[in-house]
BALOBA-1460 file (C-alpha; in Angstrom, 3 decimals):
// residues 195
<rec num="1" residu="m" x="-0.170" y="0.140" z="-0.020"/>
<rec num="2" residu="a" x="1.579" y="3.432" z="-1.084"/>
<rec num="3" residu="r" x="1.638" y="6.090" z="1.507"/>
<rec num="4" residu="a" x="-1.410" y="8.112" z="-0.064"/>
<rec num="5" residu="e" x="-3.156" y="5.414" z="0.126"/>
<rec num="6" residu="k" x="-2.440" y="4.842" z="4.054"/>
<rec num="7" residu="v" x="-3.175" y="8.310" z="4.794"/>
<rec num="8" residu="t" x="-6.529" y="8.197" z="3.200"/>
<rec num="9" residu="a" x="-7.475" y="5.037" z="4.790"/>
<rec num="10" residu="v" x="-6.297" y="6.283" z="8.320"/>
<rec num="11" residu="a" x="-8.327" y="9.619" z="7.320"/>
<rec num="12" residu="e" x="-11.759" y="7.349" z="6.475"/>
<rec num="13" residu="l" x="-11.361" y="5.108" z="9.766"/>
<rec num="14" residu="t" x="-10.844" y="8.288" z="11.688"/>
<rec num="15" residu="d" x="-13.664" y="9.610" z="10.255"/>
<rec num="16" residu="k" x="-16.117" y="6.704" z="10.792"/>
<rec num="17" residu="f" x="-14.697" y="6.385" z="14.357"/>
<rec num="18" residu="r" x="-15.435" y="10.255" z="14.832"/>
<rec num="19" residu="t" x="-18.924" y="10.075" z="13.207"/>
<rec num="20" residu="s" x="-20.405" y="6.114" z="14.436"/>
<rec num="21" residu="s" x="-22.211" y="5.796" z="17.434"/>
<rec num="22" residu="g" x="-20.282" y="2.741" z="18.092"/>
<rec num="23" residu="a" x="-17.896" y="0.022" z="16.268"/>
<rec num="24" residu="v" x="-17.699" y="-3.509" z="16.910"/>
<rec num="25" residu="l" x="-14.031" y="-5.223" z="16.805"/>
<rec num="26" residu="t" x="-14.337" y="-8.971" z="15.622"/>
<rec num="27" residu="e" x="-12.197" y="-11.742" z="14.269"/>
<rec num="28" residu="y" x="-12.878" y="-12.715" z="10.966"/>
<rec num="29" residu="r" x="-9.970" y="-15.708" z="10.326"/>
<rec num="30" residu="g" x="-11.904" y="-18.518" z="8.628"/>
<rec num="31" residu="l" x="-15.020" y="-16.820" z="7.167"/>
<rec num="32" residu="t" x="-15.118" y="-16.800" z="3.016"/>
<rec num="33" residu="v" x="-15.576" y="-13.857" z="0.908"/>
<rec num="34" residu="a" x="-19.127" y="-15.174" z="0.708"/>
<rec num="35" residu="q" x="-20.172" y="-15.098" z="4.401"/>
<rec num="36" residu="l" x="-18.004" y="-11.649" z="5.124"/>
<rec num="37" residu="s" x="-20.668" y="-10.652" z="1.874"/>
<rec num="38" residu="e" x="-23.491" y="-12.294" z="3.683"/>
<rec num="39" residu="l" x="-22.661" y="-10.320" z="7.022"/>
<rec num="40" residu="r" x="-22.500" y="-6.981" z="5.210"/>
<rec num="41" residu="g" x="-25.694" y="-7.588" z="4.060"/>
<rec num="42" residu="s" x="-27.263" y="-8.666" z="7.230"/>
<rec num="43" residu="l" x="-26.016" y="-5.804" z="8.961"/>
<rec num="44" residu="q" x="-27.647" y="-3.167" z="6.223"/>
<rec num="45" residu="g" x="-28.775" y="-0.023" z="7.340"/>
<rec num="46" residu="n" x="-27.515" y="-0.489" z="10.570"/>
<rec num="47" residu="a" x="-23.408" y="-0.753" z="10.325"/>
<rec num="48" residu="t" x="-21.115" y="-1.105" z="8.159"/>
<rec num="49" residu="f" x="-18.588" y="-4.111" z="7.921"/>
<rec num="50" residu="s" x="-14.690" y="-3.068" z="6.876"/>
<rec num="51" residu="v" x="-11.515" y="-5.520" z="7.157"/>
<rec num="52" residu="t" x="-8.827" y="-2.925" z="8.458"/>
<rec num="53" residu="k" x="-5.126" y="-3.296" z="8.937"/>
<rec num="54" residu="n" x="-4.626" y="-3.470" z="11.860"/>
<rec num="55" residu="t" x="-1.356" y="-0.613" z="12.266"/>
<rec num="56" residu="l" x="-3.751" y="1.679" z="10.373"/>
<rec num="57" residu="t" x="-6.281" y="1.163" z="12.889"/>
<rec num="58" residu="k" x="-4.235" y="1.621" z="15.585"/>
<rec num="59" residu="i" x="-3.201" y="5.322" z="14.237"/>
<rec num="60" residu="a" x="-7.008" y="5.790" z="12.897"/>
<rec num="61" residu="a" x="-8.063" y="5.066" z="16.375"/>
<rec num="62" residu="r" x="-5.322" y="7.339" z="18.485"/>
<rec num="63" residu="e" x="-6.645" y="9.903" z="16.167"/>
<rec num="64" residu="a" x="-10.115" y="9.611" z="16.851"/>
<rec num="65" residu="g" x="-9.120" y="9.581" z="20.711"/>
<rec num="66" residu="l" x="-9.564" y="5.766" z="21.033"/>
<rec num="67" residu="g" x="-6.020" y="4.705" z="21.434"/>
<rec num="68" residu="d" x="-5.909" y="2.955" z="24.447"/>
<rec num="69" residu="t" x="-8.920" y="1.063" z="24.016"/>
<rec num="70" residu="f" x="-8.633" y="-0.635" z="20.601"/>
<rec num="71" residu="e" x="-4.862" y="-0.937" z="20.378"/>
<rec num="72" residu="s" x="-5.279" y="-3.844" z="23.031"/>
<rec num="73" residu="l" x="-7.993" y="-5.857" z="20.982"/>
<rec num="74" residu="l" x="-6.174" y="-5.459" z="17.635"/>
<rec num="75" residu="a" x="-4.227" y="-9.028" z="17.521"/>
<rec num="76" residu="g" x="-4.836" y="-11.214" z="14.474"/>
<rec num="77" residu="p" x="-6.788" y="-10.719" z="11.714"/>
<rec num="78" residu="s" x="-9.634" y="-7.609" z="12.602"/>
<rec num="79" residu="a" x="-13.005" y="-5.929" z="11.310"/>
<rec num="80" residu="i" x="-15.030" y="-3.539" z="12.006"/>
<rec num="81" residu="a" x="-18.522" y="-2.915" z="12.211"/>
<rec num="82" residu="f" x="-19.261" y="0.886" z="12.218"/>
<rec num="83" residu="v" x="-22.303" y="1.283" z="13.870"/>
<rec num="84" residu="n" x="-24.843" y="4.310" z="11.973"/>
<rec num="85" residu="g" x="-28.082" y="2.973" z="12.905"/>
<rec num="86" residu="d" x="-29.623" y="0.828" z="15.933"/>
<rec num="87" residu="v" x="-26.681" y="0.265" z="18.027"/>
<rec num="88" residu="a" x="-29.028" y="-2.701" z="19.387"/>
<rec num="89" residu="q" x="-29.925" y="-3.772" z="15.991"/>
<rec num="90" residu="a" x="-26.513" y="-3.723" z="14.941"/>
<rec num="91" residu="a" x="-25.002" y="-5.806" z="17.677"/>
<rec num="92" residu="k" x="-28.001" y="-8.326" z="17.721"/>
<rec num="93" residu="g" x="-27.233" y="-9.146" z="13.566"/>
<rec num="94" residu="l" x="-23.057" y="-9.400" z="14.543"/>
<rec num="95" residu="l" x="-24.123" y="-12.043" z="17.262"/>
<rec num="96" residu="d" x="-26.694" y="-13.746" z="15.144"/>
<rec num="97" residu="f" x="-24.657" y="-13.897" z="12.357"/>
<rec num="98" residu="a" x="-21.228" y="-15.251" z="14.672"/>
<rec num="99" residu="k" x="-24.111" y="-18.071" z="16.280"/>
<rec num="100" residu="a" x="-24.376" y="-19.933" z="12.465"/>
<rec num="101" residu="n" x="-20.968" y="-18.557" z="12.097"/>
<rec num="102" residu="p" x="-18.612" y="-19.569" z="14.556"/>
<rec num="103" residu="l" x="-15.479" y="-18.239" z="12.973"/>
<rec num="104" residu="l" x="-16.521" y="-14.863" z="13.536"/>
<rec num="105" residu="v" x="-15.408" y="-13.903" z="17.316"/>
<rec num="106" residu="i" x="-16.266" y="-10.730" z="18.761"/>
<rec num="107" residu="k" x="-13.253" y="-8.789" z="20.315"/>
<rec num="108" residu="g" x="-15.434" y="-6.187" z="22.088"/>
<rec num="109" residu="g" x="-15.752" y="-2.496" z="20.962"/>
<rec num="110" residu="v" x="-16.610" y="0.962" z="21.890"/>
<rec num="111" residu="l" x="-19.509" y="2.754" z="22.234"/>
<rec num="112" residu="d" x="-20.440" y="6.333" z="22.694"/>
<rec num="113" residu="g" x="-16.268" y="6.649" z="23.317"/>
<rec num="114" residu="k" x="-16.264" y="4.141" z="26.137"/>
<rec num="115" residu="p" x="-15.205" y="0.502" z="25.898"/>
<rec num="116" residu="i" x="-17.429" y="-2.319" z="25.844"/>
<rec num="117" residu="t" x="-16.745" y="-5.788" z="26.371"/>
<rec num="118" residu="p" x="-17.889" y="-8.764" z="24.189"/>
<rec num="119" residu="q" x="-20.746" y="-9.442" z="27.203"/>
<rec num="120" residu="e" x="-21.812" y="-6.119" z="26.929"/>
<rec num="121" residu="v" x="-22.268" y="-6.286" z="23.450"/>
<rec num="122" residu="s" x="-24.203" y="-9.808" z="24.068"/>
<rec num="123" residu="k" x="-26.658" y="-7.552" z="26.001"/>
<rec num="124" residu="l" x="-26.830" y="-4.917" z="23.711"/>
<rec num="125" residu="a" x="-28.048" y="-7.331" z="21.144"/>
<rec num="126" residu="d" x="-30.746" y="-8.482" z="23.882"/>
<rec num="127" residu="l" x="-32.267" y="-4.761" z="24.080"/>
<rec num="128" residu="e" x="-36.024" y="-4.306" z="22.275"/>
<rec num="129" residu="p" x="-35.610" y="-2.374" z="18.899"/>
<rec num="130" residu="r" x="-35.247" y="2.024" z="19.395"/>
<rec num="131" residu="e" x="-38.700" y="1.814" z="18.224"/>
<rec num="132" residu="v" x="-40.241" y="-0.293" z="20.516"/>
<rec num="133" residu="l" x="-38.681" y="1.311" z="23.453"/>
<rec num="134" residu="l" x="-39.691" y="4.960" z="22.350"/>
<rec num="135" residu="a" x="-43.248" y="3.301" z="21.802"/>
<rec num="136" residu="k" x="-43.297" y="2.271" z="25.880"/>
<rec num="137" residu="l" x="-41.827" y="5.291" z="26.956"/>
<rec num="138" residu="a" x="-44.463" y="7.132" z="25.361"/>
<rec num="139" residu="g" x="-47.090" y="4.452" z="26.679"/>
<rec num="140" residu="a" x="-45.667" y="5.558" z="30.466"/>
<rec num="141" residu="m" x="-45.753" y="8.955" z="29.584"/>
<rec num="142" residu="k" x="-49.333" y="9.259" z="28.651"/>
<rec num="143" residu="a" x="-50.829" y="6.718" z="31.777"/>
<rec num="144" residu="s" x="-48.910" y="9.456" z="33.844"/>
<rec num="145" residu="m" x="-50.170" y="12.238" z="32.308"/>
<rec num="146" residu="a" x="-54.154" y="10.477" z="32.388"/>
<rec num="147" residu="n" x="-53.193" y="9.595" z="36.441"/>
<rec num="148" residu="a" x="-52.319" y="13.255" z="36.923"/>
<rec num="149" residu="a" x="-55.842" y="14.448" z="35.113"/>
<rec num="150" residu="a" x="-57.861" y="12.434" z="36.759"/>
<rec num="151" residu="t" x="-56.369" y="13.537" z="39.856"/>
<rec num="152" residu="f" x="-56.668" y="17.026" z="39.334"/>
<rec num="153" residu="n" x="-59.995" y="16.318" z="38.035"/>
<rec num="154" residu="a" x="-61.087" y="14.287" z="41.311"/>
<rec num="155" residu="l" x="-59.826" y="17.912" z="43.014"/>
<rec num="156" residu="p" x="-63.016" y="20.005" z="42.635"/>
<rec num="157" residu="t" x="-65.592" y="17.336" z="43.111"/>
<rec num="158" residu="q" x="-63.566" y="16.025" z="46.223"/>
<rec num="159" residu="m" x="-63.713" y="19.879" z="47.702"/>
<rec num="160" residu="a" x="-66.904" y="20.570" z="46.550"/>
<rec num="161" residu="l" x="-67.896" y="17.075" z="48.684"/>
<rec num="162" residu="l" x="-66.242" y="18.527" z="51.264"/>
<rec num="163" residu="a" x="-67.633" y="21.859" z="52.238"/>
<rec num="164" residu="d" x="-71.013" y="20.167" z="51.309"/>
<rec num="165" residu="a" x="-70.346" y="18.225" z="54.592"/>
<rec num="166" residu="l" x="-68.429" y="21.090" z="56.737"/>
<rec num="167" residu="r" x="-71.784" y="23.039" z="55.226"/>
<rec num="168" residu="a" x="-74.717" y="20.162" z="56.833"/>
<rec num="169" residu="k" x="-72.253" y="20.148" z="60.132"/>
<rec num="170" residu="v" x="-72.336" y="23.165" z="60.669"/>
<rec num="171" residu="e" x="-76.308" y="23.765" z="60.013"/>
<rec num="172" residu="a" x="-76.418" y="20.565" z="62.453"/>
<rec num="173" residu="g" x="-74.624" y="22.465" z="64.979"/>
<rec num="174" residu="a" x="-76.743" y="25.702" z="64.623"/>
<rec num="175" residu="a" x="-79.513" y="23.416" z="64.774"/>
<rec num="176" residu="g" x="-78.396" y="22.250" z="68.280"/>
<rec num="177" residu="a" x="-77.337" y="25.655" z="69.516"/>
<rec num="178" residu="e" x="-81.001" y="26.469" z="69.098"/>
<rec num="179" residu="s" x="-82.552" y="23.944" z="70.448"/>
<rec num="180" residu="t" x="-80.105" y="24.462" z="73.565"/>
<rec num="181" residu="p" x="-82.138" y="26.929" z="75.465"/>
<rec num="182" residu="e" x="-85.335" y="25.110" z="74.858"/>
<rec num="183" residu="a" x="-84.177" y="22.501" z="76.782"/>
<rec num="184" residu="d" x="-82.595" y="24.470" z="79.049"/>
<rec num="185" residu="s" x="-85.915" y="25.766" z="80.255"/>
<rec num="186" residu="a" x="-87.143" y="22.257" z="80.123"/>
<rec num="187" residu="a" x="-84.656" y="21.021" z="82.257"/>
<rec num="188" residu="e" x="-85.451" y="24.233" z="84.956"/>
<rec num="189" residu="t" x="-89.318" y="23.349" z="84.633"/>
<rec num="190" residu="a" x="-88.221" y="20.325" z="85.724"/>
<rec num="191" residu="e" x="-86.022" y="20.679" z="88.647"/>
<rec num="192" residu="d" x="-89.064" y="23.443" z="89.847"/>
<rec num="193" residu="t" x="-91.861" y="20.302" z="89.819"/>
<rec num="194" residu="q" x="-89.383" y="18.194" z="91.959"/>
<rec num="195" residu="d" x="-88.991" y="20.847" z="94.730"/>
């Protein structure tokens, strides 16, 4: 590879590291060209899968600010899946392909500039698609808003019932207060008759 080609390749890799939401490093030793094409097709829309030279990847990772994260993983033939779409779907596509083709080994990766292990990539694959998670969030928000609206609507009704009960109690107290002088005079009359 000529020096100009290397510089161009490093610049492209650096740009991919900076613009993608994540990158998953894999080892592809033993996979055929047809299998790699099948993998690329299954990732289409969520990630691009590139076979890269480790030395160029190390330089690009350093330039993108990921030097230490990726350098330790770059041993043996490496390929990187740069995630541009849904991270969970890309991880699921890689893991599904790795299950069907055990020669694809997931080494680790980077998600939003932070290193992730192969186990974390597996956990990402278990997540539901972004649209489903957003729909669940919207449903939860709608339910909490409906509960708040019901509570706010119940307040005036409760206040009216409380005010009515208080008015009835005051009226009952006033009626009891009016009958008290009559009761007092009846009690005095009863005392006079006993004397």
